[in-house]
C-alpha positions as CSV (number, residue, x, y, z in Angstrom):
1,M,-14.8,-0.7,44.3
2,P,-13.4,2.7,44.0
3,V,-15.1,5.5,45.6
4,V,-15.9,8.3,42.9
5,S,-16.3,11.7,44.0
6,G,-15.8,15.3,42.5
7,T,-12.1,15.1,42.8
8,T,-11.8,11.7,41.0
9,R,-9.6,11.8,37.8
10,L,-11.1,9.9,34.9
11,Y,-9.6,7.5,32.5
12,A,-11.5,5.8,29.5
13,V,-10.8,2.7,27.6
14,I,-12.5,3.0,24.2
15,G,-13.3,0.0,21.7
16,D,-15.8,-1.5,19.6
17,P,-16.9,-4.0,20.9
18,I,-16.0,-3.1,24.5
19,T,-17.3,-6.1,26.4
20,Q,-14.0,-8.1,26.2
21,V,-11.8,-5.5,27.7
22,R,-9.7,-6.4,30.9
23,A,-8.1,-3.2,31.6
24,P,-10.6,-2.0,34.4
25,S,-10.0,-5.2,36.2
26,L,-6.3,-4.5,36.4
27,L,-6.1,-0.7,36.6
28,N,-8.9,0.0,39.1
29,P,-7.4,-2.3,41.6
30,L,-4.0,-0.6,41.0
31,F,-5.6,2.8,41.7
32,A,-7.0,1.3,45.0
33,R,-3.7,-0.3,46.0
34,L,-1.9,3.1,45.4
35,A,-4.7,5.1,47.0
36,V,-4.9,7.1,43.7
37,D,-8.2,9.0,43.2
38,A,-8.9,7.7,39.8
39,V,-11.2,5.4,38.0
40,L,-11.0,3.7,34.6
41,V,-14.2,3.2,32.7
42,P,-15.1,1.3,29.5
43,M,-16.6,3.2,26.5
44,Q,-18.1,1.8,23.4
45,A,-17.6,3.9,20.2
46,R,-18.0,3.0,16.5
47,P,-15.1,3.8,14.3
48,E,-16.9,6.9,12.8
49,A,-17.7,8.2,16.2
50,F,-14.2,7.8,17.7
51,P,-12.8,11.2,16.6
52,T,-15.9,12.9,18.2
53,V,-15.6,10.9,21.4
54,L,-12.0,11.6,21.7
55,A,-12.4,15.2,21.1
56,G,-15.2,15.3,23.8
57,L,-12.9,13.5,26.3
58,A,-10.1,16.2,25.5
59,A,-12.7,19.0,26.3
60,A,-13.5,17.3,29.7
61,G,-10.9,18.9,32.2
62,N,-11.0,15.8,34.6
63,V,-10.2,13.2,31.9
64,D,-6.3,12.5,32.2
65,G,-5.9,9.7,29.6
66,V,-7.4,7.1,27.3
67,F,-6.7,3.5,26.7
68,V,-7.3,2.3,23.1
69,T,-8.4,-1.1,21.9
70,I,-9.8,-2.7,18.7
71,P,-10.5,-1.1,16.2
72,H,-9.3,2.4,17.0
73,K,-5.5,2.1,17.5
74,V,-4.6,3.4,14.0
75,A,-6.9,6.3,14.4
76,A,-5.6,7.1,17.8
77,C,-2.1,7.4,16.2
78,E,-3.5,9.7,13.5
79,L,-5.3,12.0,16.0
80,A,-2.5,12.3,18.5
81,T,-0.6,15.6,18.7
82,R,2.7,13.8,19.8
83,R,3.8,10.3,19.0
84,S,6.5,8.0,20.6
85,T,9.0,6.1,18.3
86,A,7.1,2.9,18.6
87,V,3.8,4.9,17.5
88,R,5.6,6.5,14.7
89,I,7.0,3.3,13.3
90,S,3.9,1.0,14.1
91,G,1.4,3.7,13.0
92,S,-0.8,2.7,15.9
93,A,-1.3,3.8,19.5
94,N,-3.0,2.0,22.5
95,V,-2.7,4.7,25.2
96,L,-3.1,8.6,25.2
97,R,-2.3,11.2,27.8
98,R,-2.9,15.0,27.8
99,A,0.0,16.7,25.9
100,P,1.4,20.0,27.2
101,G,-0.3,22.7,25.5
102,G,-3.3,20.6,24.5
103,G,-4.1,17.5,22.3
104,W,-2.9,14.0,23.1
105,E,0.4,12.3,23.6
106,A,0.5,8.8,22.1
107,D,2.4,5.6,22.9
108,N,1.8,2.0,22.3
109,F,2.7,-0.7,24.9
110,D,1.0,-3.7,23.1
111,G,4.3,-4.8,21.6
112,A,6.5,-4.3,24.7
113,G,3.9,-6.0,26.9
114,F,3.6,-8.9,24.4
115,V,7.3,-9.6,24.4
116,R,7.7,-9.1,28.2
117,G,4.9,-11.6,28.7
118,L,6.7,-14.2,26.4
119,T,9.9,-13.6,28.1
120,R,8.5,-14.0,31.7
121,A,6.8,-17.3,30.6
122,G,10.2,-18.7,29.5
123,H,9.8,-18.0,25.7
124,P,12.6,-15.6,24.7
125,V,12.1,-14.0,21.2
126,H,15.8,-13.5,20.3
127,G,16.8,-15.6,17.4
128,A,13.2,-17.0,16.7
129,R,11.4,-17.2,13.4
130,V,8.2,-15.7,13.8
131,A,4.9,-15.8,11.8
132,L,2.6,-12.9,12.7
133,M,-1.0,-12.8,11.5
134,G,-2.5,-9.3,11.6
135,A,-1.0,-6.0,10.4
136,G,-3.4,-3.8,12.3
137,G,-3.0,-1.7,15.3
138,A,-1.9,-4.4,17.8
139,G,0.0,-6.3,15.1
140,S,2.1,-3.4,14.0
141,A,3.2,-2.7,17.6
142,I,4.0,-6.4,18.1
143,A,6.1,-6.5,15.0
144,V,8.1,-3.5,16.1
145,A,8.7,-5.0,19.5
146,L,9.5,-8.5,18.1
147,L,12.1,-7.1,15.8
148,D,13.6,-4.8,18.5
149,A,13.9,-7.9,20.8
150,G,16.0,-9.6,18.2
151,C,13.7,-12.1,16.4
152,R,15.6,-13.5,13.5
153,H,12.9,-13.4,10.9
154,L,9.3,-11.9,10.8
155,A,6.8,-13.0,8.2
156,I,3.6,-10.8,8.4
157,H,0.4,-12.0,6.8
158,D,-2.9,-10.0,6.6
159,P,-5.7,-10.4,4.1
160,D,-5.5,-6.7,3.4
161,Q,-2.3,-7.1,1.5
162,A,-1.9,-3.2,1.0
163,K,-2.1,-2.7,4.8
164,C,0.5,-5.4,5.2
165,A,2.9,-3.9,2.6
166,D,2.7,-0.6,4.2
167,L,3.7,-2.1,7.4
168,V,6.6,-4.0,6.1
169,A,7.7,-0.7,4.4
170,R,7.8,1.1,7.6
171,L,9.7,-1.8,9.4
172,D,12.3,-2.6,6.7
173,P,14.4,0.6,6.9
174,H,14.9,-0.1,10.8
175,W,15.4,-3.8,10.6
176,P,16.5,-4.4,6.8
177,G,16.4,-8.0,5.7
178,R,14.5,-9.4,8.7
179,V,10.9,-8.7,7.7
180,E,8.8,-9.9,4.8
181,R,5.2,-9.7,3.6
182,A,3.8,-13.1,3.4
183,I,1.0,-13.6,0.8
184,E,0.1,-16.8,2.8
185,A,0.7,-17.4,6.5
186,A,4.3,-18.6,6.6
187,L,3.8,-21.5,9.1
188,H,6.1,-24.3,8.2
189,D,9.2,-23.1,9.7
190,A,8.0,-20.9,12.4
191,D,9.3,-21.1,16.1
192,L,6.5,-18.8,17.2
193,A,3.2,-18.3,15.5
194,V,1.1,-15.1,16.7
195,N,-2.7,-14.3,16.2
196,A,-2.8,-10.5,16.3
197,T,-6.1,-10.3,14.6
198,P,-9.7,-10.1,16.1
199,L,-10.5,-13.6,15.2
200,G,-11.3,-15.5,18.3
201,L,-13.4,-12.8,19.9
202,R,-16.5,-14.6,18.8
203,P,-17.3,-18.3,19.3
204,D,-18.2,-18.7,15.5
205,D,-15.0,-17.0,14.2
206,P,-12.8,-19.1,11.9
207,L,-9.3,-19.9,13.1
208,P,-6.9,-17.1,12.1
209,F,-4.4,-19.9,10.7
210,P,-4.3,-23.7,10.7
211,P,-2.1,-24.8,13.6
212,Q,-1.8,-28.2,12.2
213,A,0.5,-26.6,9.5
214,L,3.0,-25.6,12.2
215,P,6.1,-27.6,13.1
216,A,6.5,-29.6,16.3
217,G,7.9,-27.3,19.0
218,C,6.3,-24.1,17.7
219,L,4.7,-21.8,20.2
220,V,1.1,-20.5,19.5
221,A,0.4,-17.0,21.0
222,D,-2.9,-15.4,20.8
223,I,-3.5,-11.7,21.8
224,I,-7.2,-12.3,22.4
225,M,-8.1,-11.8,26.2
226,K,-11.7,-12.7,26.2
227,P,-12.3,-15.8,26.0
228,A,-9.0,-16.4,27.9
229,R,-8.7,-19.8,26.1
230,T,-9.5,-19.2,22.4
231,R,-10.4,-22.1,19.9
232,L,-7.0,-21.5,18.4
233,L,-5.3,-22.2,21.6
234,D,-7.3,-25.1,22.4
235,T,-6.6,-26.6,18.9
236,A,-2.9,-25.9,19.2
237,D,-2.9,-27.6,22.7
238,A,-4.7,-30.8,21.2
239,L,-1.9,-30.9,18.6
240,G,0.8,-31.0,21.3
241,L,2.0,-27.4,20.8
242,G,2.8,-24.8,23.3
243,T,0.4,-22.1,23.9
244,H,0.5,-18.4,25.2
245,P,-2.8,-16.7,26.1
246,G,-3.5,-13.0,25.6
247,I,-3.9,-11.9,29.2
248,H,0.1,-11.9,29.6
249,M,0.3,-9.1,27.1
250,L,-2.0,-6.8,29.2
251,A,-0.7,-7.7,32.5
252,E,2.9,-6.8,31.6
253,Q,1.8,-3.4,30.6
254,V,0.5,-2.3,34.0
255,D,4.0,-1.0,35.0
256,L,4.4,0.6,31.6
257,Y,1.1,2.5,32.0
258,R,2.0,3.4,35.6
259,E,5.2,5.0,34.4
260,F,3.6,6.8,31.3
261,F,0.9,8.3,33.5
262,G,2.9,8.9,36.6
263,F,0.7,6.8,38.9
264,A,2.2,7.0,42.3
265,A,1.0,5.8,45.8
266,A,-0.6,8.8,47.8
267,G,2.2,10.9,49.4
268,Q,4.7,10.0,46.8
269,A,5.9,12.1,44.0
270,A,4.4,11.5,40.5
271,G,6.2,8.8,38.6
272,S,8.1,7.4,41.7
273,G,7.4,4.2,43.4
């Protein structure tokens, strides 16, 4: 366990709910390994309270950054002072650091982490036909990364059709002809089907899509991290489909976080190592 003192730099991960977050179990051991005097703590904030919480953290001089999870990623983008290209296109942010002169500088590594996780597990995205469920904060970032990695076609479905249409409108100018808004989940010809919705966090949640509608050989990926094996993944596995759990998306973001915040081993220059 990290030893917290008056010199410790603070990071927060904010969500609602918050009990499912895995970031502290990955980042705090990293701080210990690098001998960085910092700690990451979970904070629960309702959507209406998120701007107030974020403003309070900005006012605290020893808070260096914020990790953002469900359902605050779009709000984090809107409240940021500076935004990366991925954030501007996706409209969502999952990490904030103090910007020079005040405010927050936003980036989103959900998409990059998701694609890196697939690649490391032997599932390259290039040339794939992808059915993506969820046009929210994480889904938007994953859509950007999938297209950037060269997926052949991306069909996005979300019950909120206006949100889905807005995302497709932001993506199409950058990747014309490769992305569509799917009124119903486009499963019949998918090489990869992705759940980027919150469905699966709770045991009584319905499945985000029927995996039995997928073709043989399709890979089913879920971004839910707790439980580690969602009902969607278990159902897909029982059907003989390949599965890819959510923890890979977070694990592959650790090095990206380290670079973004300049975490370095004690005695090294910030950003090195």
